[in-house]
N, C-alpha and C positions, 0 to 999 in steps of 0.2 A: 830440626825429623823430617827426616823421609817418608814421605806417605806413598801411599796407590792413593791414583785416579778416584777409587770407591769408599775412601776412606779418612776421615779428619781425629787431628790426636793433637790439635792445638789449646785444646782444656783439658780437661781432666774426665769430661762426656766419656770419651773418646764413639765415634757414632761409623757411624761405616749405611752407606748408600745400599740402598736393597732391592732389587727387581725380579716382579713375578715373570715367571715367562710363559706362568695361564694369562694372565692382562695382556701380550705380543700374540699369543694366539688369539683369542678372544677382540682386538681388536684388528687383526689381520694387516696386520703392521707388514708393509714390501720385503722388508730388511731377515724375515723371520726364512730362511731352509731349513728341508726335510728331505730326509735318502733314504734306500730301502738298504737293508744290510744283506747282502749277496748269505754271506754265512748263518745267521741266526736267523733272518727273516722280521727282523723287527726293522720300524721307525723311524727318524732319531732326526729330534729337530735342533736347531740352532738358530742365534742372530750373526747375517755376516761380520756387521761393527763388530761380537766383539763382546758386547755390553755383557751378555753372560756368557760366561769364558767355556761352557763346557756346552756338551750334547748329550742334549734327554732324552731318554726315552720316546714316545711322547703317544704310545696305550698306558706307559705307565702315571705318565703323567695326568692322564685324564680320568685312569683309575682314581686318582691320590685328590686329585680336585673333588670328585662325588664323593670324599670322606667328608667327616662334620668336621675337619683342618687342614682340608686344602693343600696344594702342593707345597704353597706356601714358597718364600721370597730367596734369591740366592745375591751374596755380597755380586752386587757390580765387580766385574773387572776391567773395563775400560767404561768413558767418561762416556753418561746417559745420552741419545741424539736428544730432541727439542721435544721428537713428539712424546719419549719416553718416559713411561708413566713408573718414574722411582717413588721412595719410601725411604727414609733416613731411621733408623733402626738405632736410640742412644741407652750404649750401654751402663753408664753408671746418671745418676742422677745424686744430686746432692748441691747445698747452697754455700755460700760463700764467693769471695772472689775466684780464687779456685778454678769455679764450678759456672764462671759466667763465660758464656758461648765465646770463642773468639775468632772464628768464620762465618758470618750468618752469610754468607753467598755458596757457601757449600747449600745452605733449605732452598737458592733460589731457582723458585716453580716457573718464572717471566715466559707468559707465553699462549695466546688464544687456548693451544691443546692439550698444557700444559698440566700435570697436579704431581702434589705432594703434598710427604705429613709427617711427624715424625710421630717410630712407633710405643702407644701404647704412652706416650710421656704424662700422662695426668694421672694414670695405674702406680708408675715405677716413683716407688724409695727410693731416697738416698740410704745405700746402706750404712749397715749400725755402727 
């Protein structure tokens, strides 16, 4: 099955890599850029390597981050760089042979300044 770089569909879990642009902002990633839109006066930020493939309204991102839910994650558009803080969202949880992970390197977080984890892995339950 053909998949995008930020997703894995080799087993029945259906996993997606997510990146939180706010973490990139907090770590002052050198690949973040910002520009002011002359028409509406808003400032937008994006990733030079298109790890997240959208440009985000910076003021709105900061405002949402202050809320109780935060800004949240975006599905990665390109493979994360070695320093990118990504998470893996496991869509379906279950047991049995069909749910055995067939692509453990998808979770690879090797490198001294890199981290990742499975979102809510312990909290998710198998579909009824």
